[in-house]
Each structure stands twice: as structure tokens, then as C-alpha cells.
Chimera marker file (.cmm) of the C-alpha trace (Angstrom):
<marker_set name="trace">
<marker id="1" x="2.077" y="2.380" z="8.213" r="1" g="1" b="0" radius="0.5"/>
<marker id="2" x="0.288" y="5.046" z="6.068" r="1" g="1" b="0" radius="0.5"/>
<marker id="3" x="3.562" y="7.013" z="5.652" r="1" g="1" b="0" radius="0.5"/>
<marker id="4" x="5.456" y="3.732" z="4.666" r="1" g="1" b="0" radius="0.5"/>
<marker id="5" x="2.882" y="2.836" z="2.054" r="1" g="1" b="0" radius="0.5"/>
<marker id="6" x="2.973" y="6.371" z="0.293" r="1" g="1" b="0" radius="0.5"/>
<marker id="7" x="6.697" y="6.510" z="0.825" r="1" g="1" b="0" radius="0.5"/>
<marker id="8" x="7.092" y="3.307" z="-1.299" r="1" g="1" b="0" radius="0.5"/>
<marker id="9" x="3.848" y="4.287" z="-3.709" r="1" g="1" b="0" radius="0.5"/>
<marker id="10" x="5.591" y="7.983" z="-4.334" r="1" g="1" b="0" radius="0.5"/>
<marker id="11" x="8.729" y="6.331" z="-5.638" r="1" g="1" b="0" radius="0.5"/>
<marker id="12" x="7.043" y="4.025" z="-8.092" r="1" g="1" b="0" radius="0.5"/>
<marker id="13" x="4.525" y="6.305" z="-10.284" r="1" g="1" b="0" radius="0.5"/>
<marker id="14" x="4.696" y="9.096" z="-12.391" r="1" g="1" b="0" radius="0.5"/>
<marker id="15" x="1.931" y="10.853" z="-10.440" r="1" g="1" b="0" radius="0.5"/>
<marker id="16" x="3.087" y="11.218" z="-6.701" r="1" g="1" b="0" radius="0.5"/>
<marker id="17" x="0.719" y="13.375" z="-5.856" r="1" g="1" b="0" radius="0.5"/>
<marker id="18" x="-2.236" y="11.798" z="-6.837" r="1" g="1" b="0" radius="0.5"/>
<marker id="19" x="-1.424" y="8.597" z="-4.537" r="1" g="1" b="0" radius="0.5"/>
<marker id="20" x="-3.530" y="8.654" z="-1.801" r="1" g="1" b="0" radius="0.5"/>
<marker id="21" x="-3.908" y="6.350" z="1.408" r="1" g="1" b="0" radius="0.5"/>
<marker id="22" x="-6.822" y="6.004" z="3.198" r="1" g="1" b="0" radius="0.5"/>
<marker id="23" x="-6.857" y="4.131" z="6.848" r="1" g="1" b="0" radius="0.5"/>
<marker id="24" x="-9.885" y="2.033" z="8.134" r="1" g="1" b="0" radius="0.5"/>
<marker id="25" x="-9.481" y="0.764" z="11.665" r="1" g="1" b="0" radius="0.5"/>
<marker id="26" x="-11.361" y="-2.662" z="11.612" r="1" g="1" b="0" radius="0.5"/>
<marker id="27" x="-11.955" y="-5.146" z="14.827" r="1" g="1" b="0" radius="0.5"/>
<marker id="28" x="-9.206" y="-7.342" z="13.537" r="1" g="1" b="0" radius="0.5"/>
<marker id="29" x="-6.894" y="-5.709" z="11.486" r="1" g="1" b="0" radius="0.5"/>
<marker id="30" x="-6.097" y="-2.157" z="9.923" r="1" g="1" b="0" radius="0.5"/>
<marker id="31" x="-7.233" y="-1.840" z="6.341" r="1" g="1" b="0" radius="0.5"/>
<marker id="32" x="-5.135" y="0.474" z="3.844" r="1" g="1" b="0" radius="0.5"/>
<marker id="33" x="-6.681" y="1.331" z="0.247" r="1" g="1" b="0" radius="0.5"/>
<marker id="34" x="-3.837" y="2.931" z="-2.018" r="1" g="1" b="0" radius="0.5"/>
<marker id="35" x="-5.174" y="4.991" z="-4.809" r="1" g="1" b="0" radius="0.5"/>
<marker id="36" x="-3.297" y="6.011" z="-7.642" r="1" g="1" b="0" radius="0.5"/>
<marker id="37" x="-3.485" y="7.781" z="-11.130" r="1" g="1" b="0" radius="0.5"/>
<marker id="38" x="-5.132" y="4.865" z="-13.427" r="1" g="1" b="0" radius="0.5"/>
<marker id="39" x="-2.080" y="5.401" z="-15.730" r="1" g="1" b="0" radius="0.5"/>
<marker id="40" x="0.032" y="4.306" z="-12.316" r="1" g="1" b="0" radius="0.5"/>
<marker id="41" x="-1.880" y="1.258" z="-11.647" r="1" g="1" b="0" radius="0.5"/>
<marker id="42" x="0.205" y="-0.874" z="-13.401" r="1" g="1" b="0" radius="0.5"/>
<marker id="43" x="3.635" y="0.306" z="-11.630" r="1" g="1" b="0" radius="0.5"/>
<marker id="44" x="1.696" y="-0.252" z="-8.353" r="1" g="1" b="0" radius="0.5"/>
<marker id="45" x="0.635" y="-3.599" z="-8.890" r="1" g="1" b="0" radius="0.5"/>
<marker id="46" x="3.640" y="-4.846" z="-11.214" r="1" g="1" b="0" radius="0.5"/>
<marker id="47" x="3.790" y="-7.761" z="-13.699" r="1" g="1" b="0" radius="0.5"/>
<marker id="48" x="1.838" y="-10.556" z="-12.001" r="1" g="1" b="0" radius="0.5"/>
<marker id="49" x="1.244" y="-8.830" z="-8.666" r="1" g="1" b="0" radius="0.5"/>
<marker id="50" x="5.214" y="-8.795" z="-7.696" r="1" g="1" b="0" radius="0.5"/>
<marker id="51" x="5.282" y="-5.269" z="-6.648" r="1" g="1" b="0" radius="0.5"/>
<marker id="52" x="1.751" y="-5.407" z="-4.979" r="1" g="1" b="0" radius="0.5"/>
<marker id="53" x="2.611" y="-8.430" z="-3.161" r="1" g="1" b="0" radius="0.5"/>
<marker id="54" x="6.417" y="-6.930" z="-2.274" r="1" g="1" b="0" radius="0.5"/>
<marker id="55" x="4.237" y="-4.235" z="-0.667" r="1" g="1" b="0" radius="0.5"/>
<marker id="56" x="1.952" y="-6.275" z="1.315" r="1" g="1" b="0" radius="0.5"/>
<marker id="57" x="4.684" y="-8.216" z="2.861" r="1" g="1" b="0" radius="0.5"/>
<marker id="58" x="6.743" y="-5.341" z="3.846" r="1" g="1" b="0" radius="0.5"/>
<marker id="59" x="3.581" y="-3.859" z="5.706" r="1" g="1" b="0" radius="0.5"/>
<marker id="60" x="2.564" y="-7.081" z="7.058" r="1" g="1" b="0" radius="0.5"/>
<marker id="61" x="5.997" y="-7.352" z="8.948" r="1" g="1" b="0" radius="0.5"/>
<marker id="62" x="6.265" y="-3.599" z="9.710" r="1" g="1" b="0" radius="0.5"/>
<marker id="63" x="2.697" y="-4.290" z="11.171" r="1" g="1" b="0" radius="0.5"/>
<marker id="64" x="3.861" y="-7.594" z="13.338" r="1" g="1" b="0" radius="0.5"/>
<marker id="65" x="6.634" y="-5.545" z="14.386" r="1" g="1" b="0" radius="0.5"/>
<marker id="66" x="4.488" y="-3.441" z="16.411" r="1" g="1" b="0" radius="0.5"/>
<marker id="67" x="2.109" y="-6.036" z="17.426" r="1" g="1" b="0" radius="0.5"/>
<marker id="68" x="-0.543" y="-5.262" z="15.018" r="1" g="1" b="0" radius="0.5"/>
<marker id="69" x="-2.219" y="-6.841" z="11.667" r="1" g="1" b="0" radius="0.5"/>
<marker id="70" x="-2.628" y="-4.675" z="8.550" r="1" g="1" b="0" radius="0.5"/>
<marker id="71" x="-4.063" y="-5.475" z="5.017" r="1" g="1" b="0" radius="0.5"/>
<marker id="72" x="-3.242" y="-3.457" z="1.904" r="1" g="1" b="0" radius="0.5"/>
<marker id="73" x="-5.866" y="-2.902" z="-1.246" r="1" g="1" b="0" radius="0.5"/>
<marker id="74" x="-4.975" y="-1.410" z="-3.990" r="1" g="1" b="0" radius="0.5"/>
<marker id="75" x="-7.874" y="0.639" z="-6.013" r="1" g="1" b="0" radius="0.5"/>
<link id1="1" id2="2" r="1" g="1" b="0" radius="0.2"/>
<link id1="2" id2="3" r="1" g="1" b="0" radius="0.2"/>
<link id1="3" id2="4" r="1" g="1" b="0" radius="0.2"/>
<link id1="4" id2="5" r="1" g="1" b="0" radius="0.2"/>
<link id1="5" id2="6" r="1" g="1" b="0" radius="0.2"/>
<link id1="6" id2="7" r="1" g="1" b="0" radius="0.2"/>
<link id1="7" id2="8" r="1" g="1" b="0" radius="0.2"/>
<link id1="8" id2="9" r="1" g="1" b="0" radius="0.2"/>
<link id1="9" id2="10" r="1" g="1" b="0" radius="0.2"/>
<link id1="10" id2="11" r="1" g="1" b="0" radius="0.2"/>
<link id1="11" id2="12" r="1" g="1" b="0" radius="0.2"/>
<link id1="12" id2="13" r="1" g="1" b="0" radius="0.2"/>
<link id1="13" id2="14" r="1" g="1" b="0" radius="0.2"/>
<link id1="14" id2="15" r="1" g="1" b="0" radius="0.2"/>
<link id1="15" id2="16" r="1" g="1" b="0" radius="0.2"/>
<link id1="16" id2="17" r="1" g="1" b="0" radius="0.2"/>
<link id1="17" id2="18" r="1" g="1" b="0" radius="0.2"/>
<link id1="18" id2="19" r="1" g="1" b="0" radius="0.2"/>
<link id1="19" id2="20" r="1" g="1" b="0" radius="0.2"/>
<link id1="20" id2="21" r="1" g="1" b="0" radius="0.2"/>
<link id1="21" id2="22" r="1" g="1" b="0" radius="0.2"/>
<link id1="22" id2="23" r="1" g="1" b="0" radius="0.2"/>
<link id1="23" id2="24" r="1" g="1" b="0" radius="0.2"/>
<link id1="24" id2="25" r="1" g="1" b="0" radius="0.2"/>
<link id1="25" id2="26" r="1" g="1" b="0" radius="0.2"/>
<link id1="26" id2="27" r="1" g="1" b="0" radius="0.2"/>
<link id1="27" id2="28" r="1" g="1" b="0" radius="0.2"/>
<link id1="28" id2="29" r="1" g="1" b="0" radius="0.2"/>
<link id1="29" id2="30" r="1" g="1" b="0" radius="0.2"/>
<link id1="30" id2="31" r="1" g="1" b="0" radius="0.2"/>
<link id1="31" id2="32" r="1" g="1" b="0" radius="0.2"/>
<link id1="32" id2="33" r="1" g="1" b="0" radius="0.2"/>
<link id1="33" id2="34" r="1" g="1" b="0" radius="0.2"/>
<link id1="34" id2="35" r="1" g="1" b="0" radius="0.2"/>
<link id1="35" id2="36" r="1" g="1" b="0" radius="0.2"/>
<link id1="36" id2="37" r="1" g="1" b="0" radius="0.2"/>
<link id1="37" id2="38" r="1" g="1" b="0" radius="0.2"/>
<link id1="38" id2="39" r="1" g="1" b="0" radius="0.2"/>
<link id1="39" id2="40" r="1" g="1" b="0" radius="0.2"/>
<link id1="40" id2="41" r="1" g="1" b="0" radius="0.2"/>
<link id1="41" id2="42" r="1" g="1" b="0" radius="0.2"/>
<link id1="42" id2="43" r="1" g="1" b="0" radius="0.2"/>
<link id1="43" id2="44" r="1" g="1" b="0" radius="0.2"/>
<link id1="44" id2="45" r="1" g="1" b="0" radius="0.2"/>
<link id1="45" id2="46" r="1" g="1" b="0" radius="0.2"/>
<link id1="46" id2="47" r="1" g="1" b="0" radius="0.2"/>
<link id1="47" id2="48" r="1" g="1" b="0" radius="0.2"/>
<link id1="48" id2="49" r="1" g="1" b="0" radius="0.2"/>
<link id1="49" id2="50" r="1" g="1" b="0" radius="0.2"/>
<link id1="50" id2="51" r="1" g="1" b="0" radius="0.2"/>
<link id1="51" id2="52" r="1" g="1" b="0" radius="0.2"/>
<link id1="52" id2="53" r="1" g="1" b="0" radius="0.2"/>
<link id1="53" id2="54" r="1" g="1" b="0" radius="0.2"/>
<link id1="54" id2="55" r="1" g="1" b="0" radius="0.2"/>
<link id1="55" id2="56" r="1" g="1" b="0" radius="0.2"/>
<link id1="56" id2="57" r="1" g="1" b="0" radius="0.2"/>
<link id1="57" id2="58" r="1" g="1" b="0" radius="0.2"/>
<link id1="58" id2="59" r="1" g="1" b="0" radius="0.2"/>
<link id1="59" id2="60" r="1" g="1" b="0" radius="0.2"/>
<link id1="60" id2="61" r="1" g="1" b="0" radius="0.2"/>
<link id1="61" id2="62" r="1" g="1" b="0" radius="0.2"/>
<link id1="62" id2="63" r="1" g="1" b="0" radius="0.2"/>
<link id1="63" id2="64" r="1" g="1" b="0" radius="0.2"/>
<link id1="64" id2="65" r="1" g="1" b="0" radius="0.2"/>
<link id1="65" id2="66" r="1" g="1" b="0" radius="0.2"/>
<link id1="66" id2="67" r="1" g="1" b="0" radius="0.2"/>
<link id1="67" id2="68" r="1" g="1" b="0" radius="0.2"/>
<link id1="68" id2="69" r="1" g="1" b="0" radius="0.2"/>
<link id1="69" id2="70" r="1" g="1" b="0" radius="0.2"/>
<link id1="70" id2="71" r="1" g="1" b="0" radius="0.2"/>
<link id1="71" id2="72" r="1" g="1" b="0" radius="0.2"/>
<link id1="72" id2="73" r="1" g="1" b="0" radius="0.2"/>
<link id1="73" id2="74" r="1" g="1" b="0" radius="0.2"/>
<link id1="74" id2="75" r="1" g="1" b="0" radius="0.2"/>
</marker_set>
């Protein structure tokens, strides 16, 4: 899942070397925190959060196929 988030984020931002994904396993789901350069935050969130919601949907579907639960937070 982490590689999926990194792949999507790398293709969206101007500074792909500053993309960081931190994975934290919880009791019910795995939390992924995406950090990008401050100038790229708008690109990752998108207008009215459309890009962020699309990324969350793709992550949720990929996790469900593996029988897992995943949550994405963008810092």
C-alpha cells in the first residue's frame, strides 16, 4: 500500500524527492501519513479535496482486496 501512495504522489508533485509516507499499524486499520513539500500540498489535495478523496478511494479498494483496512492522512 505504501508503494501505491508513493507512486501516485510522485506523479502529482513538483518535488518528488520530498514525498514521505509513514505507515502506522493500528488495532483496526493501518494509517498512512503522506507528507509532501508545502508548495505541493495543493496539488495533492486538489480542488475541494477531489484528488485526496480519489487517493483515499484507491487505497481503500486496494486494502479491501487484501482483506485489510487502510486510512490516508495528508499532512
